[in-house]
TORKOL-650384 format. One line per 10 residues: their letters; for each residue x, y, z of N, C-alpha, C. Coordinates in steps of 0.1 Angstrom, whole numbers, plus 2048, in hexadecimal, padded with zeros to 3 digits. Layout:
! TORKOL-650384
A = X/Y/Z/X/Y/Z/X/Y/Z  ...;
//
This chain:
! TORKOL-650384
MSGLGKIQRD = 46D/CE9/4F6/45E/CE8/4F9/45C/CDA/4FF  454/CDA/50A/451/CCD/511/448/CC5/508  447/CB8/50B/43E/CAF/504/430/CB3/504  42B/CB8/510/41D/CBC/511/41B/CC9/509  425/CD2/509/424/CDE/502/423/CDC/4F3  42A/CD2/4EE/42A/CCF/4E0/41C/CC9/4DC  417/CC0/4E5/40A/CBA/4E2/3FF/CC5/4E2  400/CCF/4EB/3F6/CD9/4EC/3F7/CE2/4DF  403/CE5/4DB/405/CED/4CF/400/CE6/4C2  403/CD9/4C1/3FE/CD1/4B6/3EF/CD0/4B6;
FREFILGHGY = 3E9/CCF/4C2/3DB/CCE/4C3/3D4/CDB/4BE  3DA/CE6/4C2/3D4/CF3/4BE/3D5/CF4/4AF  3E0/CF1/4A9/3E1/CF2/49A/3D8/CE8/493  3D6/CDC/499/3CD/CD2/493/3BE/CD7/494  3BA/CDD/49F/3AD/CE3/4A0/3AA/CEE/495  3B5/CF5/493/3B3/D00/489/3B5/CFB/47B  3B6/CEE/479/3B7/CE9/46B/3C5/CE8/466  3CF/CE8/46F/3DD/CE7/46A/3E4/CDC/472  3EF/CD8/46D/3F8/CCE/474/3F1/CC1/477  3E9/CBC/46D/3E2/CAF/470/3EB/CA4/474;
EDFMQHIKST = 3F6/CA2/46C/3FF/C97/46E/406/C99/47B  40A/CA5/47F/412/CA8/48B/40A/CA3/497  3FD/CA6/497/3F5/CA2/4A3/3F1/C94/4A3  3EE/C8E/498/3EA/C80/497/3F4/C76/49D  401/C7A/49D/40B/C71/4A2/40A/C70/4B2  402/C79/4B8/400/C79/4C6/3F4/C70/4CA  3EC/C6C/4C0/3E0/C64/4C3/3E2/C55/4C3  3DE/C4E/4CD/3E0/C40/4CD/3D5/C39/4C6  3D8/C2E/4C0/3CE/C27/4B8/3C4/C20/4C1  3B7/C21/4BD/3AC/C1A/4C4/3A2/C15/4B9;
DLPKEESLDV = 397/C0F/4BE/38D/C09/4B5/387/C15/4AD  386/C21/4B3/380/C2C/4AC/38A/C34/4A4  387/C36/497/391/C3E/48F/395/C4B/495  3A2/C4E/493/3A7/C5A/49A/39F/C67/496  39B/C68/48A/393/C74/486/386/C75/48D  37F/C6A/48F/372/C6A/496/374/C6D/4A5  37F/C68/4AA/381/C6A/4B9/384/C79/4BC  388/C81/4B2/38C/C8F/4B4/381/C98/4AF  376/C93/4A9/36B/C9B/4A5/365/CA3/4B0  364/C9C/4BC/35D/CA3/4C7/365/CAF/4CB;
YHHNIFSVHH = 372/CB0/4CA/37A/CBC/4CE/377/CC7/4C4  376/CC4/4B7/373/CCE/4AD/365/CD4/4B0  35C/CCB/4B3/34E/CD0/4B5/34D/CD8/4C2  353/CD4/4CD/352/CDB/4D9/359/CE8/4D9  365/CE9/4D3/36C/CF5/4D3/365/D00/4CB  361/CFC/4BF/35A/D06/4B7/34C/D0A/4BC  346/D00/4C3/338/D03/4C8/33A/D0D/4D4  344/D0B/4DC/346/D15/4E8/349/D23/4E3  351/D24/4D8/355/D31/4D3/349/D37/4CC  341/D2F/4C5/335/D34/4BE/32C/D3A/4C8;
RSLVNDYPLV = 329/D33/4D3/320/D38/4DE/325/D44/4E4  332/D45/4E6/338/D51/4EC/336/D5D/4E3  338/D5C/4D6/335/D67/4CD/327/D6B/4CC  31E/D61/4CC/310/D63/4CC/30B/D6B/4D8  311/D68/4E4/30E/D6F/4F0/312/D7D/4EF  31E/D80/4E9/323/D8E/4E8/31B/D96/4DD  317/D8F/4D2/311/D95/4C7/304/D8F/4C3  2FA/D8F/4CB/2EE/D88/4C8/2E6/D8E/4BC  2E7/D9B/4BA/2E0/DA2/4AF/2E7/D9E/4A2  2F4/D9E/4A2/2FC/D9B/496/2F8/D8D/491;
FSIIDDTTAR = 2F8/D83/49B/2F5/D75/497/2E7/D73/494  2DE/D7C/498/2D0/D7A/495/2CD/D80/487  2D6/D88/482/2D4/D8E/475/2DA/D85/46A  2E6/D80/46C/2ED/D78/461/2E7/D6A/462  2E8/D63/456/2E2/D55/455/2EC/D4B/45C  2E6/D3F/460/2EE/D35/467/2FA/D31/460  2FA/D2F/453/305/D2A/44C/311/D34/44C  30D/D41/44A/318/D4B/44B/31D/D4C/459  314/D4B/463/319/D4C/471/323/D41/474  320/D35/470/32A/D2A/473/337/D2C/46C;
RMVRAYVEVS = 336/D31/45F/343/D33/458/34B/D3F/45E  343/D49/462/34A/D55/468/351/D51/475  34A/D4A/47E/350/D46/48B/35C/D3D/489  35B/D34/480/367/D2B/47D/372/D33/478  370/D3C/46F/37B/D44/469/381/D4D/474  378/D53/47D/37D/D5B/488/386/D53/492  381/D48/495/389/D3F/49F/396/D3B/499  397/D39/48C/3A3/D35/485/3AE/D3F/486  3AA/D4C/486/3B3/D57/486/3B5/D5D/494  3AD/D5A/49D/3AE/D60/4AA/3A9/D56/4B5;
LPCTGSLEDW = 3AF/D4B/4B6/3AB/D41/4C1/3B0/D47/4CE  3A7/D47/4D8/3AB/D4E/4E5/3B8/D48/4EB  3C0/D50/4F1/3CC/D4C/4F7/3CC/D4B/506  3C0/D4E/50C/3BE/D4D/51A/3B2/D44/51D  3AF/D41/52A/3A4/D39/52E/397/D41/52E  397/D4E/52B/38B/D56/52C/387/D5B/51F  37A/D5B/51C/374/D60/510/36E/D6E/511  371/D74/51D/36A/D81/520/36E/D8C/515  37B/D8C/512/37F/D97/508/382/D92/4FA  380/D85/4F8/384/D7F/4EB/37C/D84/4E0;
GGGFISFIQR = 36F/D87/4E2/366/D8B/4D7/369/D99/4D2  372/DA1/4D9/374/DAF/4D4/37A/DB0/4C6  382/DA6/4C3/388/DA6/4B5/37F/DA2/4AA  372/D9E/4AE/369/D9A/4A4/364/DA6/49B  365/DB2/4A0/360/DBE/499/369/DC0/48D  376/DC1/48F/37F/DC3/484/37F/DB7/47A  37C/DAB/47F/37C/D9F/477/370/DA1/46D  364/DA5/472/359/DA7/46A/35C/DB1/45E  363/DBB/461/367/DC5/457/36E/DBF/44B  376/DB4/44E/37E/DAE/444/378/DA2/43E;
YELASQWPYL = 36D/D9D/444/367/D90/440/35E/D92/434  361/D8C/429/35A/D8F/41C/34B/D8C/41D  347/D80/424/339/D7C/424/331/D86/42C  337/D8E/435/330/D98/43D/32C/DA4/436  332/DA6/42A/330/DB3/422/321/DB4/41E  31A/DAA/41D/30C/DAB/419/303/DB2/423  309/DB4/42F/302/DBB/43A/30B/DC7/43D  309/DD2/436/312/DDE/438/313/DE4/446  308/DE2/44D/307/DE7/45B/30C/DDE/465  311/DD2/461/314/DC8/46B/320/DCC/474;
TEMAQFEWAK = 32A/DD2/46F/335/DD7/477/331/DE0/482  328/DEA/47F/323/DF3/489/31A/DEC/493  313/DE3/48E/30A/DDB/498/313/DD4/4A2  31E/DCE/49D/327/DC7/4A6/32E/DD1/4B0  331/DDD/4AB/337/DE7/4B4/32D/DEB/4BF  321/DEC/4BB/316/DEF/4C4/315/DE4/4CF  315/DD8/4CB/313/DCD/4D4/31F/DCB/4DD  32B/DCD/4D8/337/DCC/4E0/337/DD7/4EA  333/DE3/4E7/332/DEE/4F0/329/DEB/4FC  31E/DE4/4F9/315/DE0/504/31C/DD5/50D;
HIAYCAKEKP = 324/DCD/507/32C/DC3/50E/336/DCA/518  33D/DD4/512/347/DDB/51A/340/DE2/526  334/DE8/523/32D/DF0/52D/328/DE6/538  324/DDA/534/31F/DD1/53E/32A/DCD/548  337/DCD/543/342/DC9/54C/348/DD5/554  343/DE1/552/348/DED/559/342/DEE/567  348/DF6/56F/343/DF9/57C/339/E04/57C  331/E06/587/328/E10/588/32C/E19/594  32A/E26/592/32C/E30/59D/31F/E37/5A1  31F/E3C/5AD/313/E43/5B2/310/E4E/5A9;
LLNPEDMRKL = 303/E50/5A6/2FE/E5A/59D/2FF/E68/5A2  301/E72/599/300/E80/59C/2F1/E83/59C  2ED/E89/5A7/2DE/E8D/5A9/2DC/E9B/5A6  2D0/EA0/5A5/2CD/EAE/5A1/2D4/EB8/5AA  2D5/EB5/5B7/2DB/EBE/5C1/2EA/EBF/5BE  2F0/EB4/5BB/2FE/EB4/5B7/301/EBC/5AB  2F7/EBB/5A1/2F8/EC2/595/2F7/ED1/597  2EE/ED5/5A0/2EC/EE3/5A3/2F9/EE9/5A9  2FE/EE2/5B3/30B/EE7/5BA/316/EE8/5B0  317/EDE/5A6/321/EDE/59D/320/EEA/593;
VDSSQKEISF = 314/EED/58E/312/EF8/585/313/F05/58C  30F/F06/599/310/F13/5A1/31E/F15/5A7  327/F0C/5A5/334/F0D/5AB/33C/F18/5A4  346/F1D/5AA/34E/F28/5A5/359/F23/59A  359/F16/597/362/F11/58E/35F/F17/580  369/F1B/579/367/F20/56B/364/F15/562  36B/F09/564/368/EFE/55B/363/EF3/564  357/EEE/560/350/EE3/567/353/ED6/560  357/ECC/568/35A/EBF/563/34F/EB5/567  349/EAF/55D/33F/EA5/560/345/E97/55F;
HFQPSCQLMA = 341/E8E/569/346/E81/569/33B/E77/565  33F/E6F/55B/335/E65/556/338/E57/55B  32D/E50/55C/32E/E42/560/339/E3A/558  341/E32/55E/34C/E2B/557/346/E23/54B  33A/E1E/54C/334/E16/541/32F/E1F/536  32E/E2C/537/328/E35/52D/330/E35/520  32A/E32/515/330/E32/508/327/E39/4FE  32D/E42/4F7/326/E4A/4EC/32A/E45/4DF  321/E41/4D6/324/E3B/4C9/31D/E41/4BE  324/E45/4B3/31D/E4A/4A7/31E/E40/49C;
FLHPLEQIIQ = 313/E3E/495/313/E33/48B/30F/E3A/47D  314/E34/473/311/E39/465/304/E32/460  2FF/E29/467/2F3/E22/464/2E8/E24/46F  2DC/E24/46B/2D1/E26/475/2CE/E1A/47E  2D8/E17/487/2D7/E0A/48E/2CA/E09/496  2C5/E14/49C/2B9/E14/4A3/2AE/E0E/49B  2AC/E13/48E/2A2/E0F/485/2A5/E00/481  2B1/DFD/47E/2B5/DEF/47A/2B1/DE5/485  2B4/DE8/491/2B1/DDF/49C/2A2/DDE/49E  29B/DE9/49E/28C/DE8/4A0/286/DE1/495;
THQNEPKKPL = 28A/DE3/488/284/DDD/47D/287/DCE/47D  293/DCA/480/297/DBC/481/28F/DB4/48B  28D/DBB/497/285/DB4/4A1/276/DB3/49E  271/DBD/497/262/DBD/494/25F/DB7/486  268/DB9/47D/266/DB3/46F/273/DAD/46B  276/DA1/470/283/D9A/46D/286/D98/45E  27B/D97/456/27E/D94/448/27F/DA0/43F  27D/DAC/445/27E/DB8/43D/28D/DBC/43A  290/DC0/42E/29E/DC4/42B/2A2/DCF/434  2AE/DCE/43A/2B3/DD8/443/2BC/DE2/43C;
SDLKGTSYAL = 2C3/DDE/431/2CC/DE7/42A/2C5/DF3/424  2B8/DF2/422/2B1/DFD/41C/2AF/E09/426  2B1/E07/433/2B0/E11/43D/2BC/E1B/43C  2B9/E28/43C/2C4/E31/43A/2C4/E3B/446  2D0/E41/448/2D1/E4B/452/2DC/E48/45C  2DE/E50/466/2E9/E4E/470/2E2/E4C/47D  2E9/E48/488/2E4/E46/495/2EE/E49/49F  2EA/E4D/4AB/2F2/E50/4B6/2ED/E4A/4C3  2F6/E43/4CA/2F2/E3B/4D6/2FA/E3F/4E2  2F4/E3F/4ED/2FA/E40/4FA/2F8/E33/502;
ILKHQGHINV = 302/E2C/506/301/E1F/50C/307/E1F/51A  300/E1A/524/306/E19/531/2FF/E0E/539  305/E0B/544/2FF/E01/54E/2F9/E09/55A  2EE/E04/55E/2E8/E09/56B/2E1/DFE/572  2E6/DFC/57F/2E0/DF1/587/2E1/DE4/580  2EC/DE2/579/2EE/DD5/573/2E8/DD3/566  2E0/DDD/561/2DA/DDC/554/2DF/DE5/54A  2E0/DE1/53D/2E5/DEA/532/2DA/DF3/52D  2DC/E00/52D/2D2/E09/527/2D8/E0F/51A  2D0/E10/510/2D4/E16/503/2CA/E22/501;
YWVSASLFVF = 2D0/E2E/4FF/2C8/E3A/4FB/2CC/E3E/4ED  2C3/E3F/4E4/2C5/E44/4D7/2C3/E53/4D7  2CD/E5B/4D4/2CC/E69/4D6/2CE/E70/4C8  2CB/E7D/4C8/2CD/E85/4BC/2DB/E88/4BA  2DF/E8C/4AE/2ED/E8F/4AB/2F2/E9B/4B4  2E9/EA5/4B6/2ED/EB1/4BE/2EF/EAD/4CD  2E7/EA5/4D2/2E8/EA0/4E0/2F4/E97/4E1  2F7/E8F/4D7/303/E87/4D7/30F/E8F/4D8  310/E99/4D0/31C/EA2/4D0/31D/EA9/4DD  312/EAE/4E2/313/EB6/4EF/318/EAD/4FA;
INRLKEGQDI = 312/EA1/4FC/317/E98/506/325/E93/504  328/E90/4F8/336/E8B/4F5/340/E96/4F8  33D/EA2/4F5/347/EAD/4F9/349/EAE/508  33E/EAD/50F/33F/EAD/51E/347/EA1/523  344/E96/51D/34B/E8A/521/35A/E8B/51E  35E/E92/514/36C/E94/511/373/E9E/51A  36B/EA5/522/370/EAF/52C/370/EBD/527  368/EBF/51C/368/ECD/517/35E/ED5/51E  35F/EE2/51D/356/EEC/525/348/EEB/51F  33F/EEF/528/330/EEF/524/32E/EF8/518;
EVAFAAAQVL = 334/F04/518/332/F0D/50D/337/F07/500  342/F00/500/347/EFA/4F4/33E/EEE/4EF  339/EE7/4F9/330/EDC/4F5/323/EE1/4F0  31E/EEC/4F6/312/EF2/4F1/313/EF8/4E3  31E/EFE/4E0/321/F04/4D3/322/EF9/4C8  328/EEE/4CC/32A/EE3/4C2/31C/EDD/4BF  313/EDC/4C9/306/ED6/4C7/2FE/EE0/4BE  2FF/EED/4C0/2F8/EF7/4B8/2FB/EF7/4AA  307/EF2/4A6/30B/EF1/498/302/EE8/491  2FE/EDD/498/2F5/ED3/492/2E6/ED7/494;
EPEFDAQEAF = 2E3/EDD/49F/2D5/EE1/4A2/2D5/EEF/4A9  2D3/EF9/4A1/2D4/F07/4A6/2CB/F09/4B2  2C0/F02/4B3/2B6/F04/4BE/2B9/EFA/4CA  2C5/EF5/4CA/2C9/EEB/4D4/2C6/EF1/4E2  2C0/EE9/4EB/2BC/EEE/4F8/2C5/EE7/502  2CE/EEE/508/2D8/EE9/512/2D1/EE4/51F  2C6/EEB/522/2BF/EE8/52F/2B8/EDA/52D  2B3/ED7/521/2AD/ECA/51F/2B8/EBF/51F  2C3/EC3/51A/2CF/EB9/519/2D3/EB5/527  2D4/EBF/530/2D7/EBC/53E/2CC/EB5/545;
SFLLQHPILC = 2C0/EB7/542/2B5/EB0/547/2B6/EA1/543  2BA/E9F/537/2BC/E91/532/2C7/E8A/53A  2D2/E91/53D/2DD/E8C/544/2D9/E88/552  2D0/E90/558/2CC/E8D/566/2C1/E83/567  2B9/E82/55C/2AE/E78/55D/2B3/E6A/55A  2BF/E69/555/2C4/E5B/552/2D1/E59/55A  2D4/E4D/55D/2E0/E4A/566/2ED/E4C/55F  2F0/E58/55B/2FC/E5A/552/308/E60/55A  305/E6B/562/310/E72/569/312/E6C/577  31E/E6C/57C/321/E67/589/329/E71/591;
REGDETCV = 329/E6F/59E/330/E78/5A7/33F/E76/5A6  347/E80/5A7/355/E80/5A6/35B/E7A/5B3  364/E70/5B2/36B/E6B/5BD/364/E60/5C5  357/E5E/5C3/350/E54/5CA/355/E46/5C6  354/E3C/5D0/358/E2F/5CD/34F/E28/5C3  355/E20/5BA/34D/E19/5B1/345/E0E/5B8  33A/E0A/5B2/332/DFF/5B7/32F/DF5/5AC  32B/DE9/5AF/327/DDF/5A5/31A/DE3/59F;
//
């Protein structure tokens, strides 16, 4: 290992709280104590990573208290310091970290909240394709194909949650001091990007199943039957109206656009 490589490795370990003596041997003596001269690096590195996580998970960090947030970020950095110069994908591991982090257990819905926010992050980074319009839909349905394949925007994500995230988010925004763990139920979200903006649609369980089956490439009749299991009066026509009224379906083979 080169001299520079060893210094960089020792610096990394020092920042993470290890190898104090190994790194201190690289520091030249000055009027300022070695520890104080290195405080700025500790502060800057953890501040940058803290801001990065807050940008990816604003709801999560608005729910937990500041003390827990600082401890959580520091603990996450210590086990997963980025290995590249980009923080774009670094926050993805934060979801599984929350599941194992003891202090986060006081917010039982926190992991799903993080999954929801990371899905929005992924959607924001996805490309957009030209939308399927009503005439395209008519031609597709009237075609002689036995099995019709619908194409969804690359950003489209369907998510099922064991907690009522829609209620939790609305309550937190309107009544921040109200206990959120008391809210019960499930929730289903469709997340996608349109014209550079993230749209979130909270849907019923039956509509979620219907759209998800279509997205998986299953036949309309199969998707309809699955939705009817949850809602015997499920209206497929209304479901297709929903798909056309929102920027969900795209044309097959068209070039992607930003």
